Kinemage of the C-alpha trace (Angstrom):
@kinemage 1
@onewidth
@group {chain A} dominant
@subgroup {mainchain}
@vectorlist {calphas} color= white
{ca unk a 1} P 131.384 45.403 144.796
{ca unk a 2} L 132.508 48.321 142.702
{ca unk a 3} L 129.758 50.738 141.720
{ca unk a 4} L 129.099 51.195 138.034
{ca unk a 5} L 129.319 54.797 136.862
{ca unk a 6} L 127.538 56.200 133.825
{ca unk a 7} L 127.701 59.657 132.287
{ca unk a 8} L 124.343 60.871 131.024
{ca unk a 9} L 123.169 64.138 129.543
{ca unk a 10} L 119.765 65.583 130.367
{ca unk a 11} L 118.985 67.286 127.098
{ca unk a 12} L 115.549 68.440 126.048
{ca unk a 13} L 114.575 69.093 122.449
{ca unk a 14} L 117.988 68.970 120.737
{ca unk a 15} L 117.469 67.558 117.248
{ca unk a 16} L 121.093 67.741 116.223
{ca unk a 17} L 121.459 64.353 114.636
{ca unk a 18} L 119.025 65.238 111.873
{ca unk a 19} L 121.491 67.915 110.764
{ca unk a 20} L 124.624 65.817 111.014
{ca unk a 21} L 123.020 62.988 109.066
{ca unk a 22} L 120.033 64.531 107.358
{ca unk a 23} L 119.245 61.508 105.219
{ca unk a 24} L 118.483 59.486 108.339
{ca unk a 25} L 115.143 60.271 109.961
{ca unk a 26} L 115.144 59.832 113.702
{ca unk a 27} L 112.355 57.819 115.306
{ca unk a 28} L 109.738 60.054 116.875
{ca unk a 29} L 109.417 59.841 120.619
{ca unk a 30} L 105.657 60.059 120.253
{ca unk a 31} L 103.045 58.849 117.844
{ca unk a 32} L 99.509 59.542 116.693
{ca unk a 33} L 97.113 56.783 117.687
{ca unk a 34} L 94.139 56.176 115.338
{ca unk a 35} L 90.728 56.034 116.975
{ca unk a 36} L 90.229 52.611 115.372
{ca unk a 37} L 92.683 51.085 117.868
{ca unk a 38} L 90.092 51.504 120.638
{ca unk a 39} L 92.533 52.545 123.346
{ca unk a 40} L 90.777 53.766 126.477
{ca unk a 41} L 92.047 55.385 129.651
{ca unk a 42} L 90.306 56.563 132.810
{ca unk a 43} L 90.019 60.340 133.010
{ca unk a 44} L 89.331 62.241 136.226
{ca unk a 45} L 88.326 65.878 135.772
{ca unk a 46} L 89.564 68.030 138.650
{ca unk a 47} L 88.725 71.458 137.182
{ca unk a 48} L 85.681 73.432 136.144
{ca unk a 49} L 84.847 73.557 132.459
{ca unk a 50} L 86.925 76.428 130.992
{ca unk a 51} L 85.139 79.396 129.441
{ca unk a 52} L 86.179 79.584 125.784
{ca unk a 53} L 84.882 81.461 122.716
{ca unk a 54} L 82.406 79.819 120.350
{ca unk a 55} L 84.707 80.411 117.390
{ca unk a 56} L 88.446 80.805 116.986
{ca unk a 57} L 90.638 82.040 114.130
{ca unk a 58} L 92.125 79.419 111.828
{ca unk a 59} L 95.444 79.921 110.041
{ca unk a 60} L 96.752 78.535 106.799
{ca unk a 61} L 100.450 77.823 106.325
{ca unk a 62} L 101.611 80.157 103.568
{ca unk a 63} L 103.217 78.634 100.509
{ca unk a 64} L 106.777 79.906 100.833
{ca unk a 65} L 109.202 77.426 99.317
{ca unk a 66} L 112.844 78.377 99.883
{ca unk a 67} L 114.799 78.280 96.622
{ca unk a 68} L 118.444 77.280 96.492
{ca unk a 69} L 119.471 80.892 95.879
{ca unk a 70} L 117.422 82.019 98.890
{ca unk a 71} L 119.025 79.290 101.000
{ca unk a 72} L 122.475 80.495 99.930
{ca unk a 73} L 121.509 84.041 100.949
{ca unk a 74} L 120.372 82.816 104.386
{ca unk a 75} L 123.575 80.807 104.753
{ca unk a 76} L 125.666 83.931 104.210
{ca unk a 77} L 124.162 85.383 107.410
{ca unk a 78} L 125.807 82.430 109.186
{ca unk a 79} L 129.136 82.939 107.325
{ca unk a 80} L 128.694 79.985 104.961
{ca unk a 81} L 130.011 80.743 101.478
{ca unk a 82} L 129.931 77.364 99.704
{ca unk a 83} L 127.037 75.908 97.728
{ca unk a 84} L 124.772 73.482 99.590
{ca unk a 85} L 124.307 69.760 99.284
{ca unk a 86} L 120.681 69.319 98.186
{ca unk a 87} L 118.822 66.369 99.699
{ca unk a 88} L 115.336 65.224 98.695
{ca unk a 89} L 113.291 62.664 100.599
{ca unk a 90} L 109.609 61.564 100.874
{ca unk a 91} L 107.493 63.109 103.621
{ca unk a 92} L 106.408 59.582 104.538
{ca unk a 93} L 109.426 57.253 104.191
{ca unk a 94} L 107.178 54.196 104.137
{ca unk a 95} L 105.181 55.656 101.211
{ca unk a 96} L 107.376 56.284 98.175
{ca unk a 97} L 104.535 58.103 96.392
{ca unk a 98} L 104.210 60.702 99.172
{ca unk a 99} L 105.268 64.291 98.382
{ca unk a 100} L 108.991 64.939 98.284
{ca unk a 101} L 110.736 67.421 100.562
{ca unk a 102} L 113.979 69.284 99.992
{ca unk a 103} L 116.672 70.240 102.481
{ca unk a 104} L 119.776 72.330 101.841
{ca unk a 105} L 122.883 71.391 103.823
{ca unk a 106} L 125.906 73.670 104.255
{ca unk a 107} L 129.195 72.815 105.944
{ca unk a 108} L 132.103 74.967 107.043
{ca unk a 109} L 134.623 72.974 109.058
{ca unk a 110} L 132.850 71.864 112.234
{ca unk a 111} L 129.887 74.160 111.599
{ca unk a 112} L 126.787 72.911 109.793
{ca unk a 113} L 123.588 74.564 108.616
{ca unk a 114} L 120.393 72.908 107.408
{ca unk a 115} L 117.446 74.685 105.762
{ca unk a 116} L 114.129 72.938 105.080
{ca unk a 117} L 112.730 74.259 101.801
{ca unk a 118} L 109.021 73.861 102.574
{ca unk a 119} L 108.758 74.543 106.321
{ca unk a 120} L 111.550 77.171 106.296
{ca unk a 121} L 113.019 75.480 109.376
{ca unk a 122} L 116.676 76.273 110.081
{ca unk a 123} L 119.185 74.244 112.108
{ca unk a 124} L 122.699 75.508 112.859
{ca unk a 125} L 125.317 73.760 114.971
{ca unk a 126} L 128.959 73.996 115.987
{ca unk a 127} L 129.463 70.245 116.191
{ca unk a 128} L 132.816 70.336 117.966
{ca unk a 129} L 131.342 72.310 120.869
{ca unk a 130} L 128.091 70.437 121.437
{ca unk a 131} L 127.560 68.240 124.478
{ca unk a 132} L 130.872 69.341 125.993
{ca unk a 133} L 131.536 70.359 129.619
{ca unk a 134} L 131.695 74.133 130.067
{ca unk a 135} L 133.954 75.850 132.573
{ca unk a 136} L 132.191 79.209 132.294
{ca unk a 137} L 128.478 79.414 131.525
{ca unk a 138} L 126.397 82.594 131.673
{ca unk a 139} L 123.460 82.833 134.027
{ca unk a 140} L 120.074 82.005 132.535
{ca unk a 141} L 119.099 85.689 132.467
{ca unk a 142} L 122.365 86.543 130.711
{ca unk a 143} L 121.794 83.668 128.272
{ca unk a 144} L 118.467 85.197 127.221
{ca unk a 145} L 120.210 88.451 126.297
{ca unk a 146} L 122.912 86.564 124.378
{ca unk a 147} L 120.266 84.556 122.508
{ca unk a 148} L 118.284 87.680 121.629
{ca unk a 149} L 121.417 89.358 120.283
{ca unk a 150} L 122.265 86.234 118.259
{ca unk a 151} L 118.801 86.238 116.675
{ca unk a 152} L 118.989 89.960 115.919
{ca unk a 153} L 122.403 89.618 114.277
{ca unk a 154} L 121.071 86.831 112.044
{ca unk a 155} L 117.909 88.636 110.981
{ca unk a 156} L 115.497 86.526 113.048
{ca unk a 157} L 112.508 88.488 114.358
{ca unk a 158} L 110.249 87.132 117.095
{ca unk a 159} L 106.827 88.524 117.920
{ca unk a 160} L 104.455 87.276 120.625
{ca unk a 161} L 106.527 84.558 122.280
{ca unk a 162} L 107.200 83.277 125.777
{ca unk a 163} L 110.752 82.502 126.898
{ca unk a 164} L 111.985 79.480 128.826
{ca unk a 165} L 115.517 78.655 129.971
{ca unk a 166} L 117.172 75.501 131.220
{ca unk a 167} L 120.742 74.708 132.199
{ca unk a 168} L 121.787 71.378 130.683
{ca unk a 169} L 124.092 69.172 132.736
{ca unk a 170} L 126.232 66.122 132.104
{ca unk a 171} L 125.347 63.811 134.978
{ca unk a 172} L 127.686 61.300 136.569
{ca unk a 173} L 125.260 58.539 137.517
{ca unk a 174} L 125.571 55.444 139.695
{ca unk a 175} L 123.596 52.955 137.594
{ca unk a 176} L 123.072 50.568 140.521
{ca unk a 177} L 121.484 53.123 142.823
{ca unk a 178} L 120.364 55.612 140.145
{ca unk a 179} L 122.008 58.297 142.274
{ca unk a 180} L 123.467 61.385 140.603
{ca unk a 181} L 127.033 61.672 141.871
{ca unk a 182} L 128.048 64.827 140.053
{ca unk a 183} L 126.541 67.395 137.677
{ca unk a 184} L 128.790 69.034 135.102
{ca unk a 185} L 127.279 72.086 133.330
{ca unk a 186} L 127.329 71.957 129.520
{ca unk a 187} L 125.106 74.733 128.164
{ca unk a 188} L 122.135 76.980 128.796
{ca unk a 189} L 119.188 76.375 126.491
{ca unk a 190} L 116.995 79.372 125.672
{ca unk a 191} L 113.667 78.461 124.110
{ca unk a 192} L 111.271 80.964 122.530
{ca unk a 193} L 107.776 79.425 122.339
{ca unk a 194} L 105.336 80.895 119.866
{ca unk a 195} L 102.007 82.510 120.731
{ca unk a 196} L 99.327 83.733 118.333
{ca unk a 197} L 97.528 86.736 119.788
{ca unk a 198} L 98.411 85.424 123.221
{ca unk a 199} L 97.266 81.861 122.467
{ca unk a 200} L 100.079 79.308 122.963
{ca unk a 201} L 101.417 77.123 120.159
{ca unk a 202} L 102.248 73.561 121.202
{ca unk a 203} L 103.735 70.515 119.531
{ca unk a 204} L 107.185 69.976 118.027
{ca unk a 205} L 107.001 73.231 116.052
{ca unk a 206} L 106.451 76.862 116.963
{ca unk a 207} L 109.829 77.108 118.695
{ca unk a 208} L 113.167 78.818 118.375
{ca unk a 209} L 116.032 77.356 120.397
{ca unk a 210} L 119.443 78.884 121.058
{ca unk a 211} L 121.956 76.922 123.117
{ca unk a 212} L 124.669 78.956 124.838
{ca unk a 213} L 127.935 77.169 125.612
{ca unk a 214} L 131.265 77.975 127.216
{ca unk a 215} L 132.057 81.679 127.685
{ca unk a 216} L 128.609 82.667 126.399
{ca unk a 217} L 129.122 81.351 122.856
{ca unk a 218} L 125.986 80.367 120.863
{ca unk a 219} L 126.648 76.786 119.723
{ca unk a 220} L 123.252 75.614 118.452
{ca unk a 221} L 120.240 77.269 116.830
{ca unk a 222} L 116.941 75.767 115.702
{ca unk a 223} L 113.970 77.564 114.199
{ca unk a 224} L 110.648 75.905 113.332
{ca unk a 225} L 108.333 78.880 112.893
{ca unk a 226} L 106.096 78.586 109.835
{ca unk a 227} L 104.752 81.614 107.974
{ca unk a 228} L 100.982 81.927 108.520
{ca unk a 229} L 98.072 83.737 106.906
{ca unk a 230} L 94.460 84.098 108.153
{ca unk a 231} L 91.973 81.495 106.915
{ca unk a 232} L 88.741 82.570 108.614
{ca unk a 233} L 87.175 81.223 111.797
{ca unk a 234} L 85.534 78.003 112.845
{ca unk a 235} L 83.763 76.557 115.853
{ca unk a 236} L 85.459 74.294 118.365
{ca unk a 237} L 84.291 71.167 120.135
{ca unk a 238} L 83.090 71.666 123.731
{ca unk a 239} L 85.187 70.726 126.737
{ca unk a 240} L 83.058 67.650 127.471
{ca unk a 241} L 83.585 66.231 123.986
{ca unk a 242} L 87.310 66.917 124.193
{ca unk a 243} L 87.434 64.951 127.459
{ca unk a 244} L 85.693 62.046 125.710
{ca unk a 245} L 88.318 62.113 122.968
{ca unk a 246} L 91.032 62.216 125.610
{ca unk a 247} L 89.555 59.122 127.274
{ca unk a 248} L 89.917 57.311 123.932
{ca unk a 249} L 93.454 58.672 123.659
{ca unk a 250} L 92.562 60.493 120.437
{ca unk a 251} L 95.400 62.955 120.913
{ca unk a 252} L 98.010 64.535 118.699
{ca unk a 253} L 100.945 62.783 120.339
{ca unk a 254} L 101.051 59.937 122.822
{ca unk a 255} L 103.904 59.740 125.345
{ca unk a 256} L 106.201 56.737 125.223
{ca unk a 257} L 105.209 55.813 128.775
{ca unk a 258} L 101.853 53.951 128.649
{ca unk a 259} L 98.899 55.692 130.265
{ca unk a 260} L 96.125 53.894 132.140
{ca unk a 261} L 94.522 56.853 133.860
{ca unk a 262} L 95.015 60.600 134.119
{ca unk a 263} L 93.739 63.483 136.208
{ca unk a 264} L 93.010 66.748 134.394
{ca unk a 265} L 94.451 69.634 136.408
{ca unk a 266} L 94.345 72.289 133.687
{ca unk a 267} L 92.836 72.924 130.257
{ca unk a 268} L 92.981 75.708 127.676
{ca unk a 269} L 92.920 76.297 123.941
{ca unk a 270} L 96.000 76.520 121.764
{ca unk a 271} L 97.345 75.793 118.293
{ca unk a 272} L 99.430 72.856 117.145
{ca unk a 273} L 102.515 73.066 114.945
{ca unk a 274} L 104.021 69.876 113.542
{ca unk a 275} L 107.643 68.855 113.119
{ca unk a 276} L 109.560 70.657 110.403
{ca unk a 277} L 109.838 67.398 108.436
{ca unk a 278} L 106.039 67.124 108.148
{ca unk a 279} L 103.846 68.799 105.561
{ca unk a 280} L 101.441 71.030 107.476
{ca unk a 281} L 98.751 72.942 105.602
{ca unk a 282} L 96.850 74.475 108.508
{ca unk a 283} L 97.352 75.486 112.125
{ca unk a 284} L 94.768 73.424 114.002
{ca unk a 285} L 93.255 74.629 117.284
{ca unk a 286} L 93.666 72.087 120.070
{ca unk a 287} L 92.533 71.558 123.611
{ca unk a 288} L 95.664 71.550 125.773
{ca unk a 289} L 95.150 69.259 128.765
{ca unk a 290} L 97.581 69.407 131.672
{ca unk a 291} L 97.288 66.013 133.331
{ca unk a 292} L 98.833 63.938 136.113
{ca unk a 293} L 99.420 60.234 135.673
{ca unk a 294} L 97.767 57.608 137.874
{ca unk a 295} L 100.557 57.820 140.472
{ca unk a 296} L 100.459 61.615 140.513
{ca unk a 297} L 104.223 61.656 140.023
{ca unk a 298} L 104.375 63.059 136.514
{ca unk a 299} L 102.655 66.026 134.905
{ca unk a 300} L 102.414 66.190 131.123
{ca unk a 301} L 100.387 67.957 128.427
{ca unk a 302} L 98.159 66.152 125.932
{ca unk a 303} L 96.639 67.783 122.849
{ca unk a 304} L 93.169 67.016 121.487
{ca unk a 305} L 91.989 68.316 118.114
{ca unk a 306} L 89.474 71.068 118.955
{ca unk a 307} L 88.176 72.109 115.553
{ca unk a 308} L 84.651 71.504 114.258
{ca unk a 309} L 85.380 70.993 110.576
{ca unk a 310} L 83.233 72.450 107.842
{ca unk a 311} L 83.885 71.296 104.226
{ca unk a 312} L 86.488 73.961 103.394
{ca unk a 313} L 88.715 73.235 106.369
{ca unk a 314} L 88.113 69.489 106.053
{ca unk a 315} L 89.506 69.591 102.524
{ca unk a 316} L 92.585 71.392 103.849
{ca unk a 317} L 92.962 68.822 106.593
{ca unk a 318} L 93.043 65.989 104.075
{ca unk a 319} L 95.956 67.716 102.368
{ca unk a 320} L 98.008 67.755 105.556
């Protein structure tokens, strides 16, 4: 019997299709589960209770709507000279009365640029060079330098961030045995992950991504890095209460793979930044739980809302 061969790409975090067809919202790979659904999982705690401060700073997302003229000015840094196509859409597609969002789209041949007016998120892509085999890729350390130079040349400043790299391959896969027969390099992804005074930012936002393709050419850029301003401090829920919320699966995002039980192998505080398509009014502190699944074969992070809300911050939360 002839083996069936499939080409697959292991790509993490590339939201390109939203730029190519911005009026189509991609399904999220995760969802928020209301507490009313009464989902419960078994939680094993394999760490000591972390020592954390009684209060943490809270940050408000600054009102900084990008005008069309400002978008045109940004586009010039990427060598786009034409006027944009302006797209408006509801923040909640299922609710036509939800607030409207605006996105500016620029096109120059095979290059495209998208700017979100409210979140200030930017997506840039050379569509003809994405997801293509590369004969000559830089090393991951070289890719970091190329990405940093790309950001500098386009006026993007990064403060307090960690850097991750990953080489993305096109895999030749035997679908009957699930065996990888060949790995063809496509690009090196450089990801800058935001910190706030050393505290990590998690979630879909708080990231800048630069993908480096053949011969060290930047072929994709994504920035979701909201402008923040201080909004005071507030207390946080204790570790034990956060574990209780985790056991009810009251988390920011739930993985697609169902969970029946988890083992906590790490925990710390962080902040959560939403997708660029979402209206976010505040940066919410979260408990970041590093957990293993019931088989111990997969390690993931789950985020539990950590803030004790007083009336002022609760009113902001309702606006989110």
